[in-house]
C-alpha positions in Angstrom: -0.1 0.0 -0.1 1.4 3.4 -0.9 2.1 5.7 2.0 0.1 8.9 2.6 2.2 12.1 2.2 1.4 14.8 4.6 1.9 18.4 4.8 4.1 20.5 2.3 4.7 17.4 0.0 1.0 16.5 -0.7 -0.8 17.5 -3.8 -0.5 16.8 -7.4 2.3 19.4 -8.0 5.1 17.3 -6.3 6.8 14.1 -7.0 7.5 11.4 -4.5 11.1 10.3 -5.2 12.6 12.5 -2.6 10.5 13.4 0.7 12.7 15.8 2.6 12.9 19.5 2.1 15.6 21.8 3.8 14.3 24.4 6.0 15.6 27.3 3.9 13.3 26.1 0.8 10.1 25.7 2.5 8.4 29.0 1.9 9.9 28.8 -1.8 8.1 25.5 -2.6 5.1 26.6 -0.6 4.9 29.5 -2.9 5.8 27.7 -6.0 2.9 25.3 -5.4 0.5 28.1 -5.2 1.4 29.5 -8.7 -1.0 28.4 -11.6 2.1 28.7 -13.9 3.9 26.1 -12.2 2.7 22.8 -13.2 5.1 20.5 -11.1 7.7 20.7 -8.5 10.4 18.0 -8.6 12.2 17.6 -5.3 16.0 17.0 -5.7 18.6 15.6 -3.6 20.3 17.3 -0.6 24.0 17.9 -0.6 26.1 18.9 2.6 28.3 21.7 1.6 29.3 23.2 4.9 28.9 26.7 6.4 28.1 29.6 4.1 25.6 32.3 3.1 22.1 31.4 2.3 21.1 32.1 -1.3 19.3 30.8 -4.4 20.1 30.2 -8.0 18.2 29.8 -11.2 19.1 28.0 -14.2 16.8 27.8 -17.2 16.1 24.2 -18.5 13.8 22.9 -21.1 10.9 22.2 -18.8 11.3 25.5 -16.9 13.7 26.4 -14.0 16.3 24.6 -12.0 16.4 26.1 -8.4 19.3 25.6 -6.1 18.7 26.6 -2.6 21.6 26.9 -0.3 20.8 26.8 3.5 23.2 27.3 6.3 25.0 24.0 5.8 22.9 22.1 3.2 21.9 22.8 -0.5 19.1 21.2 -2.3 17.8 21.2 -5.9 14.5 21.8 -7.2 12.9 21.8 -10.8 10.1 24.1 -11.4 8.0 22.9 -14.6 6.8 26.1 -16.1 6.2 28.0 -19.4 6.6 31.5 -17.8 10.2 31.1 -16.4 10.6 34.9 -15.8 7.5 35.5 -13.9 8.1 32.4 -11.6 11.8 33.4 -10.9 10.7 37.1 -10.1 7.9 35.6 -7.7 10.3 33.1 -5.9 13.2 35.7 -5.6 10.3 38.1 -3.9 9.4 35.2 -1.5 12.9 34.7 -0.8 13.9 38.0 0.2 10.5 38.4 2.5 11.4 35.1 4.1 15.0 36.3 4.8 14.0 40.0 6.0 
């Protein structure tokens, strides 16, 4: 029997390959799931990178955007499926700036 996903990871816009989201990325993923122009959020692996500045980085990919979120000691990749890359990137950057204020 498939397990029931709870909280931030539930819904039709996320995949179930990875089920952990680093703390720094939670507001961004919550916001991305609310956008109509984002059709899917693919949660990638978490990498331990050591202490550093929290930041985000976007790279355009054929399906939309690859989002890299760097928290205090961890980094995580996400893929945001969208046709409107610029609007999604601008919105996610705004959410990031508000969350870090």
